[in-house]
C-alpha positions in Angstrom: 12.1 -8.1 -23.9 9.2 -5.9 -22.8 6.7 -8.7 -23.4 8.7 -11.0 -21.2 8.2 -8.6 -18.2 4.4 -8.7 -18.7 4.1 -12.4 -19.4 7.0 -14.4 -17.9 5.0 -17.6 -18.4 5.0 -17.3 -22.2 8.7 -16.6 -22.2 9.5 -19.9 -20.5 7.4 -21.7 -23.2 9.1 -19.8 -25.9 12.5 -21.1 -24.7 13.9 -18.0 -23.1 14.0 -19.6 -19.7 17.3 -17.8 -18.8 15.7 -14.4 -19.5 12.3 -15.4 -18.0 13.9 -16.6 -14.7 16.0 -13.3 -14.5 12.9 -11.2 -15.1 10.7 -13.1 -12.7 12.5 -12.1 -9.5 13.1 -8.6 -10.8 9.6 -7.7 -11.9 7.7 -10.5 -10.0 4.3 -9.6 -11.3 2.5 -12.7 -9.8 4.3 -12.3 -6.5 3.9 -8.5 -6.0 0.1 -8.6 -5.8 0.2 -11.6 -3.4 2.8 -9.8 -1.2 0.8 -6.6 -1.2 -2.3 -8.5 -0.1 -0.4 -10.3 2.7 1.1 -7.0 3.8 -2.3 -5.3 3.8 -3.8 -8.2 5.8 -0.9 -8.0 8.3 -1.3 -4.2 8.6 -5.1 -4.5 9.1 -4.5 -7.2 11.8 -2.0 -4.9 13.6 -4.4 -2.0 13.5 -7.2 -4.1 14.9 -5.0 -5.6 17.6 -3.7 -2.2 18.6 
């Protein structure tokens, strides 16, 4: 179960799609970095504009 959190992609290939899909939104490893980058960009833009 711990490995699924780190590599959700491998879990889907293994056949545990039900667990993989549930861990994806909870942990969201690929989305967290993207969201942080977008938030950082927005914050930087706000600071520059202000």
